[in-house]
Jmol script that loads the backbone (N, CA, C; Angstrom):
load data "model"
ATOM      1  N   MET A   1     -41.081  15.957  10.721  1.00  0.00           N
ATOM      2  CA  MET A   1     -40.126  16.581   9.937  1.00  0.00           C
ATOM      3  C   MET A   1     -38.721  16.535  10.591  1.00  0.00           C
ATOM      4  N   GLN A   2     -38.669  16.982  11.891  1.00  0.00           N
ATOM      5  CA  GLN A   2     -37.410  16.970  12.644  1.00  0.00           C
ATOM      6  C   GLN A   2     -36.960  15.445  12.817  1.00  0.00           C
ATOM      7  N   ALA A   3     -37.942  14.543  13.149  1.00  0.00           N
ATOM      8  CA  ALA A   3     -37.595  13.205  13.462  1.00  0.00           C
ATOM      9  C   ALA A   3     -36.859  12.646  12.143  1.00  0.00           C
ATOM     10  N   ARG A   4     -37.514  12.937  10.980  1.00  0.00           N
ATOM     11  CA  ARG A   4     -36.930  12.361   9.762  1.00  0.00           C
ATOM     12  C   ARG A   4     -35.509  12.911   9.591  1.00  0.00           C
ATOM     13  N   PHE A   5     -35.379  14.292   9.894  1.00  0.00           N
ATOM     14  CA  PHE A   5     -34.069  14.964   9.757  1.00  0.00           C
ATOM     15  C   PHE A   5     -33.107  14.320  10.716  1.00  0.00           C
ATOM     16  N   ARG A   6     -33.448  13.994  11.983  1.00  0.00           N
ATOM     17  CA  ARG A   6     -32.586  13.274  12.999  1.00  0.00           C
ATOM     18  C   ARG A   6     -32.252  11.884  12.442  1.00  0.00           C
ATOM     19  N   ARG A   7     -33.197  11.294  11.872  1.00  0.00           N
ATOM     20  CA  ARG A   7     -32.900   9.848  11.395  1.00  0.00           C
ATOM     21  C   ARG A   7     -31.867   9.967  10.264  1.00  0.00           C
ATOM     22  N   GLY A   8     -32.052  10.907   9.426  1.00  0.00           N
ATOM     23  CA  GLY A   8     -31.146  11.091   8.410  1.00  0.00           C
ATOM     24  C   GLY A   8     -29.680  11.366   8.841  1.00  0.00           C
ATOM     25  N   GLN A   9     -29.657  12.288   9.975  1.00  0.00           N
ATOM     26  CA  GLN A   9     -28.340  12.515  10.519  1.00  0.00           C
ATOM     27  C   GLN A   9     -27.706  11.272  11.142  1.00  0.00           C
ATOM     28  N   LYS A  10     -28.621  10.658  11.863  1.00  0.00           N
ATOM     29  CA  LYS A  10     -28.136   9.323  12.488  1.00  0.00           C
ATOM     30  C   LYS A  10     -27.613   8.325  11.490  1.00  0.00           C
ATOM     31  N   LYS A  11     -28.396   8.225  10.477  1.00  0.00           N
ATOM     32  CA  LYS A  11     -27.922   7.299   9.387  1.00  0.00           C
ATOM     33  C   LYS A  11     -26.600   7.773   8.704  1.00  0.00           C
ATOM     34  N   SER A  12     -26.468   9.070   8.517  1.00  0.00           N
ATOM     35  CA  SER A  12     -25.178   9.465   7.830  1.00  0.00           C
ATOM     36  C   SER A  12     -24.064   9.317   8.855  1.00  0.00           C
ATOM     37  N   LEU A  13     -24.341   9.563  10.151  1.00  0.00           N
ATOM     38  CA  LEU A  13     -23.256   9.291  11.198  1.00  0.00           C
ATOM     39  C   LEU A  13     -22.838   7.912  11.194  1.00  0.00           C
ATOM     40  N   GLU A  14     -23.894   7.031  11.144  1.00  0.00           N
ATOM     41  CA  GLU A  14     -23.569   5.608  11.207  1.00  0.00           C
ATOM     42  C   GLU A  14     -22.718   5.179   9.965  1.00  0.00           C
ATOM     43  N   GLU A  15     -23.097   5.755   8.808  1.00  0.00           N
ATOM     44  CA  GLU A  15     -22.373   5.475   7.527  1.00  0.00           C
ATOM     45  C   GLU A  15     -20.958   6.006   7.673  1.00  0.00           C
ATOM     46  N   ALA A  16     -20.830   7.160   8.222  1.00  0.00           N
ATOM     47  CA  ALA A  16     -19.427   7.791   8.398  1.00  0.00           C
ATOM     48  C   ALA A  16     -18.610   6.909   9.307  1.00  0.00           C
ATOM     49  N   ASN A  17     -19.239   6.432  10.360  1.00  0.00           N
ATOM     50  CA  ASN A  17     -18.589   5.640  11.292  1.00  0.00           C
ATOM     51  C   ASN A  17     -18.180   4.284  10.635  1.00  0.00           C
ATOM     52  N   GLN A  18     -19.117   3.674   9.910  1.00  0.00           N
ATOM     53  CA  GLN A  18     -18.692   2.419   9.187  1.00  0.00           C
ATOM     54  C   GLN A  18     -17.604   2.681   8.284  1.00  0.00           C
ATOM     55  N   MET A  19     -17.590   3.792   7.570  1.00  0.00           N
ATOM     56  CA  MET A  19     -16.500   4.175   6.683  1.00  0.00           C
ATOM     57  C   MET A  19     -15.181   4.324   7.336  1.00  0.00           C
ATOM     58  N   LEU A  20     -15.182   4.877   8.503  1.00  0.00           N
ATOM     59  CA  LEU A  20     -14.013   5.080   9.234  1.00  0.00           C
ATOM     60  C   LEU A  20     -13.511   3.740   9.811  1.00  0.00           C
ATOM     61  N   GLN A  21     -14.345   2.876  10.273  1.00  0.00           N
ATOM     62  CA  GLN A  21     -14.001   1.634  10.733  1.00  0.00           C
ATOM     63  C   GLN A  21     -13.409   0.758   9.587  1.00  0.00           C
ATOM     64  N   MET A  22     -13.973   0.844   8.382  1.00  0.00           N
ATOM     65  CA  MET A  22     -13.405   0.072   7.354  1.00  0.00           C
ATOM     66  C   MET A  22     -12.002   0.587   6.907  1.00  0.00           C
ATOM     67  N   GLN A  23     -11.899   1.866   6.948  1.00  0.00           N
ATOM     68  CA  GLN A  23     -10.608   2.483   6.731  1.00  0.00           C
ATOM     69  C   GLN A  23      -9.479   2.041   7.737  1.00  0.00           C
ATOM     70  N   ALA A  24      -9.965   2.035   9.018  1.00  0.00           N
ATOM     71  CA  ALA A  24      -9.165   1.609  10.159  1.00  0.00           C
ATOM     72  C   ALA A  24      -8.703   0.142   9.937  1.00  0.00           C
ATOM     73  N   TRP A  25      -9.663  -0.757   9.472  1.00  0.00           N
ATOM     74  CA  TRP A  25      -9.313  -2.108   9.245  1.00  0.00           C
ATOM     75  C   TRP A  25      -8.343  -2.308   8.146  1.00  0.00           C
ATOM     76  N   GLN A  26      -8.592  -1.597   7.079  1.00  0.00           N
ATOM     77  CA  GLN A  26      -7.678  -1.554   5.938  1.00  0.00           C
ATOM     78  C   GLN A  26      -6.296  -1.166   6.331  1.00  0.00           C
ATOM     79  N   GLU A  27      -6.198  -0.151   7.125  1.00  0.00           N
ATOM     80  CA  GLU A  27      -4.788   0.348   7.569  1.00  0.00           C
ATOM     81  C   GLU A  27      -4.258  -0.696   8.475  1.00  0.00           C
ATOM     82  N   VAL A  28      -4.987  -1.309   9.248  1.00  0.00           N
ATOM     83  CA  VAL A  28      -4.407  -2.430  10.119  1.00  0.00           C
ATOM     84  C   VAL A  28      -3.928  -3.603   9.248  1.00  0.00           C
ATOM     85  N   GLU A  29      -4.721  -3.928   8.240  1.00  0.00           N
ATOM     86  CA  GLU A  29      -4.292  -5.060   7.291  1.00  0.00           C
ATOM     87  C   GLU A  29      -3.026  -4.585   6.549  1.00  0.00           C
ATOM     88  N   ARG A  30      -2.958  -3.364   6.088  1.00  0.00           N
ATOM     89  CA  ARG A  30      -1.699  -2.826   5.400  1.00  0.00           C
ATOM     90  C   ARG A  30      -0.538  -2.990   6.377  1.00  0.00           C
ATOM     91  N   ALA A  31      -0.657  -2.614   7.572  1.00  0.00           N
ATOM     92  CA  ALA A  31       0.408  -2.628   8.599  1.00  0.00           C
ATOM     93  C   ALA A  31       0.820  -4.100   8.812  1.00  0.00           C
ATOM     94  N   ARG A  32      -0.168  -5.016   8.932  1.00  0.00           N
ATOM     95  CA  ARG A  32       0.202  -6.433   9.141  1.00  0.00           C
ATOM     96  C   ARG A  32       0.902  -6.946   7.872  1.00  0.00           C
ATOM     97  N   GLN A  33       0.529  -6.583   6.627  1.00  0.00           N
ATOM     98  CA  GLN A  33       1.133  -7.023   5.574  1.00  0.00           C
ATOM     99  C   GLN A  33       2.695  -6.511   5.483  1.00  0.00           C
ATOM    100  N   GLY A  34       2.719  -5.242   5.823  1.00  0.00           N
ATOM    101  CA  GLY A  34       4.014  -4.568   5.937  1.00  0.00           C
ATOM    102  C   GLY A  34       4.948  -5.355   6.885  1.00  0.00           C
ATOM    103  N   GLN A  35       4.490  -5.699   7.980  1.00  0.00           N
ATOM    104  CA  GLN A  35       5.202  -6.450   9.088  1.00  0.00           C
ATOM    105  C   GLN A  35       5.534  -7.818   8.516  1.00  0.00           C
ATOM    106  N   ARG A  36       4.717  -8.450   7.825  1.00  0.00           N
ATOM    107  CA  ARG A  36       5.031  -9.790   7.297  1.00  0.00           C
ATOM    108  C   ARG A  36       6.116  -9.728   6.145  1.00  0.00           C
ATOM    109  N   ASP A  37       5.953  -8.686   5.385  1.00  0.00           N
ATOM    110  CA  ASP A  37       7.067  -8.488   4.330  1.00  0.00           C
ATOM    111  C   ASP A  37       8.316  -8.252   5.025  1.00  0.00           C
ATOM    112  N   ALA A  38       8.459  -7.404   6.023  1.00  0.00           N
ATOM    113  CA  ALA A  38       9.604  -7.027   6.698  1.00  0.00           C
ATOM    114  C   ALA A  38      10.315  -8.252   7.382  1.00  0.00           C
ATOM    115  N   GLU A  39       9.419  -9.136   7.899  1.00  0.00           N
ATOM    116  CA  GLU A  39       9.980 -10.308   8.567  1.00  0.00           C
ATOM    117  C   GLU A  39      10.397 -11.299   7.558  1.00  0.00           C
ATOM    118  N   SER A  40       9.786 -11.362   6.452  1.00  0.00           N
ATOM    119  CA  SER A  40      10.275 -12.268   5.380  1.00  0.00           C
ATOM    120  C   SER A  40      11.553 -11.880   4.813  1.00  0.00           C
ATOM    121  N   LYS A  41      11.772 -10.400   4.700  1.00  0.00           N
ATOM    122  CA  LYS A  41      12.952  -9.826   4.191  1.00  0.00           C
ATOM    123  C   LYS A  41      14.062 -10.106   5.131  1.00  0.00           C
ATOM    124  N   LEU A  42      13.770  -9.895   6.552  1.00  0.00           N
ATOM    125  CA  LEU A  42      14.862 -10.107   7.540  1.00  0.00           C
ATOM    126  C   LEU A  42      15.247 -11.544   7.528  1.00  0.00           C
ATOM    127  N   SER A  43      14.349 -12.361   7.423  1.00  0.00           N
ATOM    128  CA  SER A  43      14.612 -13.883   7.361  1.00  0.00           C
ATOM    129  C   SER A  43      15.490 -14.223   6.299  1.00  0.00           C
ATOM    130  N   SER A  44      15.259 -13.654   5.165  1.00  0.00           N
ATOM    131  CA  SER A  44      16.113 -13.859   3.833  1.00  0.00           C
ATOM    132  C   SER A  44      17.504 -13.378   4.081  1.00  0.00           C
ATOM    133  N   LEU A  45      17.523 -12.129   4.808  1.00  0.00           N
ATOM    134  CA  LEU A  45      18.871 -11.507   4.944  1.00  0.00           C
ATOM    135  C   LEU A  45      19.670 -12.364   6.016  1.00  0.00           C
ATOM    136  N   GLU A  46      19.004 -12.870   7.048  1.00  0.00           N
ATOM    137  CA  GLU A  46      19.696 -13.729   8.046  1.00  0.00           C
ATOM    138  C   GLU A  46      20.174 -14.971   7.457  1.00  0.00           C
ATOM    139  N   ALA A  47      19.416 -15.580   6.492  1.00  0.00           N
ATOM    140  CA  ALA A  47      19.833 -16.822   5.760  1.00  0.00           C
ATOM    141  C   ALA A  47      21.124 -16.463   4.912  1.00  0.00           C
ATOM    142  N   GLU A  48      21.115 -15.398   4.283  1.00  0.00           N
ATOM    143  CA  GLU A  48      22.250 -14.931   3.437  1.00  0.00           C
ATOM    144  C   GLU A  48      23.418 -14.642   4.380  1.00  0.00           C
ATOM    145  N   VAL A  49      23.329 -14.025   5.458  1.00  0.00           N
ATOM    146  CA  VAL A  49      24.434 -13.805   6.250  1.00  0.00           C
ATOM    147  C   VAL A  49      24.944 -15.117   6.853  1.00  0.00           C
ATOM    148  N   GLN A  50      24.141 -16.047   7.232  1.00  0.00           N
ATOM    149  CA  GLN A  50      24.599 -17.460   7.768  1.00  0.00           C
ATOM    150  C   GLN A  50      25.310 -18.043   6.656  1.00  0.00           C
ATOM    151  N   LYS A  51      24.893 -18.028   5.444  1.00  0.00           N
ATOM    152  CA  LYS A  51      25.537 -18.662   4.231  1.00  0.00           C
ATOM    153  C   LYS A  51      26.936 -17.966   4.148  1.00  0.00           C
ATOM    154  N   MET A  52      26.982 -16.702   4.288  1.00  0.00           N
ATOM    155  CA  MET A  52      28.276 -16.063   4.049  1.00  0.00           C
ATOM    156  C   MET A  52      29.244 -16.403   5.207  1.00  0.00           C
ATOM    157  N   ARG A  53      28.759 -16.544   6.471  1.00  0.00           N
ATOM    158  CA  ARG A  53      29.539 -16.961   7.521  1.00  0.00           C
ATOM    159  C   ARG A  53      30.155 -18.424   7.252  1.00  0.00           C
ATOM    160  N   VAL A  54      29.261 -19.249   6.747  1.00  0.00           N
ATOM    161  CA  VAL A  54      29.763 -20.650   6.525  1.00  0.00           C
ATOM    162  C   VAL A  54      30.871 -20.592   5.384  1.00  0.00           C
ATOM    163  N   GLU A  55      30.668 -19.794   4.323  1.00  0.00           N
ATOM    164  CA  GLU A  55      31.594 -19.670   3.248  1.00  0.00           C
ATOM    165  C   GLU A  55      32.835 -19.090   3.805  1.00  0.00           C
ATOM    166  N   MET A  56      32.828 -18.096   4.606  1.00  0.00           N
ATOM    167  CA  MET A  56      34.096 -17.469   5.135  1.00  0.00           C
ATOM    168  C   MET A  56      34.795 -18.408   6.174  1.00  0.00           C
ATOM    169  N   ALA A  57      34.101 -19.145   6.837  1.00  0.00           N
ATOM    170  CA  ALA A  57      34.833 -20.167   7.766  1.00  0.00           C
ATOM    171  C   ALA A  57      35.438 -21.183   6.830  1.00  0.00           C
ATOM    172  N   ALA A  58      34.893 -21.610   5.837  1.00  0.00           N
ATOM    173  CA  ALA A  58      35.447 -22.592   4.814  1.00  0.00           C
ATOM    174  C   ALA A  58      36.743 -21.889   4.280  1.00  0.00           C
ATOM    175  N   MET A  59      36.635 -20.692   3.850  1.00  0.00           N
ATOM    176  CA  MET A  59      37.773 -19.995   3.234  1.00  0.00           C
ATOM    177  C   MET A  59      38.954 -19.971   4.241  1.00  0.00           C
ATOM    178  N   LYS A  60      38.414 -19.615   5.396  1.00  0.00           N
ATOM    179  CA  LYS A  60      39.597 -19.522   6.529  1.00  0.00           C
ATOM    180  C   LYS A  60      40.274 -20.886   6.769  1.00  0.00           C
ATOM    181  N   ARG A  61      39.537 -21.877   6.763  1.00  0.00           N
ATOM    182  CA  ARG A  61      40.085 -23.185   7.023  1.00  0.00           C
ATOM    183  C   ARG A  61      41.004 -23.543   5.890  1.00  0.00           C
ATOM    184  N   ASP A  62      40.483 -23.271   4.639  1.00  0.00           N
ATOM    185  CA  ASP A  62      41.335 -23.569   3.419  1.00  0.00           C
ATOM    186  C   ASP A  62      42.614 -22.717   3.495  1.00  0.00           C
ATOM    187  N   ALA A  63      42.636 -21.421   3.895  1.00  0.00           N
ATOM    188  CA  ALA A  63      43.715 -20.638   3.973  1.00  0.00           C
ATOM    189  C   ALA A  63      44.801 -21.134   5.003  1.00  0.00           C
ATOM    190  N   GLU A  64      44.305 -21.584   6.110  1.00  0.00           N
ATOM    191  CA  GLU A  64      45.086 -22.122   7.128  1.00  0.00           C
ATOM    192  C   GLU A  64      45.699 -23.425   6.677  1.00  0.00           C
ATOM    193  N   HIS A  65      44.937 -24.256   6.003  1.00  0.00           N
ATOM    194  CA  HIS A  65      45.399 -25.542   5.470  1.00  0.00           C
ATOM    195  C   HIS A  65      46.548 -25.290   4.483  1.00  0.00           C
ATOM    196  N   TYR A  66      46.312 -24.357   3.507  1.00  0.00           N
ATOM    197  CA  TYR A  66      47.296 -24.124   2.504  1.00  0.00           C
ATOM    198  C   TYR A  66      48.447 -23.409   3.081  1.00  0.00           C
ATOM    199  N   SER A  67      48.226 -22.625   3.982  1.00  0.00           N
ATOM    200  CA  SER A  67      49.506 -21.976   4.669  1.00  0.00           C
ATOM    201  C   SER A  67      50.332 -22.965   5.333  1.00  0.00           C
ATOM    202  N   HIS A  68      49.697 -23.921   6.094  1.00  0.00           N
ATOM    203  CA  HIS A  68      50.528 -25.049   6.633  1.00  0.00           C
ATOM    204  C   HIS A  68      51.188 -25.957   5.561  1.00  0.00           C
ATOM    205  N   GLN A  69      50.426 -26.173   4.488  1.00  0.00           N
ATOM    206  CA  GLN A  69      50.994 -27.061   3.413  1.00  0.00           C
ATOM    207  C   GLN A  69      52.175 -26.326   2.725  1.00  0.00           C
ATOM    208  N   SER A  70      51.900 -25.063   2.510  1.00  0.00           N
ATOM    209  CA  SER A  70      53.051 -24.332   1.649  1.00  0.00           C
ATOM    210  C   SER A  70      54.258 -24.290   2.531  1.00  0.00           C
ATOM    211  N   HIS A  71      54.216 -24.329   3.913  1.00  0.00           N
ATOM    212  CA  HIS A  71      55.489 -24.289   4.723  1.00  0.00           C
ATOM    213  C   HIS A  71      56.218 -25.537   4.367  1.00  0.00           C
ATOM    214  N   TYR A  72      55.483 -26.622   4.192  1.00  0.00           N
ATOM    215  CA  TYR A  72      56.227 -27.962   3.980  1.00  0.00           C
ATOM    216  C   TYR A  72      56.584 -28.042   2.465  1.00  0.00           C
ATOM    217  N   LEU A  73      55.850 -27.450   1.660  1.00  0.00           N
ATOM    218  CA  LEU A  73      55.993 -27.813   0.280  1.00  0.00           C
ATOM    219  C   LEU A  73      56.954 -26.690  -0.480  1.00  0.00           C
ATOM    220  N   THR A  74      57.281 -25.608   0.285  1.00  0.00           N
ATOM    221  CA  THR A  74      58.129 -24.615  -0.207  1.00  0.00           C
ATOM    222  C   THR A  74      59.372 -25.173  -0.702  1.00  0.00           C
ATOM    223  N   PRO A  75      59.659 -25.086  -2.001  1.00  0.00           N
ATOM    224  CA  PRO A  75      60.979 -25.676  -2.541  1.00  0.00           C
ATOM    225  C   PRO A  75      62.184 -25.089  -1.884  1.00  0.00           C
ATOM    226  N   LYS A  76      63.089 -25.949  -1.422  1.00  0.00           N
ATOM    227  CA  LYS A  76      64.351 -25.512  -0.875  1.00  0.00           C
ATOM    228  C   LYS A  76      65.334 -25.639  -1.956  1.00  0.00           C
ATOM    229  N   PRO A  77      66.314 -24.689  -2.040  1.00  0.00           N
ATOM    230  CA  PRO A  77      67.372 -24.850  -3.031  1.00  0.00           C
ATOM    231  C   PRO A  77      68.105 -26.034  -2.871  1.00  0.00           C
ATOM    232  N   MET A  78      68.375 -26.864  -3.937  1.00  0.00           N
ATOM    233  CA  MET A  78      69.065 -28.184  -3.867  1.00  0.00           C
ATOM    234  C   MET A  78      70.512 -28.005  -3.481  1.00  0.00           C
ATOM    235  N   PHE A  79      71.069 -27.001  -3.942  1.00  0.00           N
ATOM    236  CA  PHE A  79      72.466 -26.829  -3.860  1.00  0.00           C
ATOM    237  C   PHE A  79      72.893 -25.657  -2.951  1.00  0.00           C
ATOM    238  N   TYR A  80      72.113 -25.602  -1.944  1.00  0.00           N
ATOM    239  CA  TYR A  80      72.312 -24.430  -0.834  1.00  0.00           C
ATOM    240  C   TYR A  80      73.703 -24.563  -0.324  1.00  0.00           C
ATOM    241  N   GLY A  81      74.536 -23.569  -0.515  1.00  0.00           N
ATOM    242  CA  GLY A  81      75.815 -23.528   0.038  1.00  0.00           C
ATOM    243  C   GLY A  81      76.851 -24.094  -0.959  1.00  0.00           C
ATOM    244  N   PHE A  82      76.360 -24.639  -2.054  1.00  0.00           N
ATOM    245  CA  PHE A  82      77.194 -25.339  -3.018  1.00  0.00           C
ATOM    246  C   PHE A  82      78.223 -24.431  -3.583  1.00  0.00           C
ATOM    247  N   PHE A  83      77.786 -23.148  -3.850  1.00  0.00           N
ATOM    248  CA  PHE A  83      78.618 -22.150  -4.381  1.00  0.00           C
ATOM    249  C   PHE A  83      79.378 -21.242  -3.463  1.00  0.00           C
ATOM    250  N   LYS A  84      79.266 -21.587  -2.221  1.00  0.00           N
ATOM    251  CA  LYS A  84      79.994 -20.794  -1.202  1.00  0.00           C
ATOM    252  C   LYS A  84      81.441 -21.014  -1.360  1.00  0.00           C
ATOM    253  N   GLU A  85      82.160 -19.976  -1.105  1.00  0.00           N
ATOM    254  CA  GLU A  85      83.663 -20.229  -1.128  1.00  0.00           C
ATOM    255  C   GLU A  85      84.160 -21.037  -0.003  1.00  0.00           C
ATOM    256  N   GLU A  86      84.748 -22.016  -0.254  1.00  0.00           N
ATOM    257  CA  GLU A  86      85.402 -22.872   0.784  1.00  0.00           C
ATOM    258  C   GLU A  86      86.706 -22.181   1.345  1.00  0.00           C
ATOM    259  N   LYS A  87      86.799 -22.196   2.595  1.00  0.00           N
ATOM    260  CA  LYS A  87      88.005 -21.686   3.135  1.00  0.00           C
ATOM    261  C   LYS A  87      88.983 -22.944   3.286  1.00  0.00           C
ATOM    262  N   CYS A  88      90.225 -22.645   3.001  1.00  0.00           N
ATOM    263  CA  CYS A  88      91.282 -23.698   3.185  1.00  0.00           C
ATOM    264  C   CYS A  88      92.078 -23.475   4.298  1.00  0.00           C
TER     265      CYS A  88
END
end "model"
wireframe off; spacefill off
backbone 0.3
color backbone group
């Protein structure tokens, strides 16, 4: 009778141990999936930041180019000094 009871206890302990191991492995898998998701999100954000850097560099080049161009293209008054009073 006691042997049967001990076997029953041993079996229930083994089942409990197996259940704990399964839960631990599931938790490990959830953690790994979470890490993969976080790495994927980080990669996407890094790509987006790089794209923004490239766009900003292009905008800066364009701004410098147009700044230099506008210096040369700024219209100068054609009759500058034409209406100044002349001293005799």
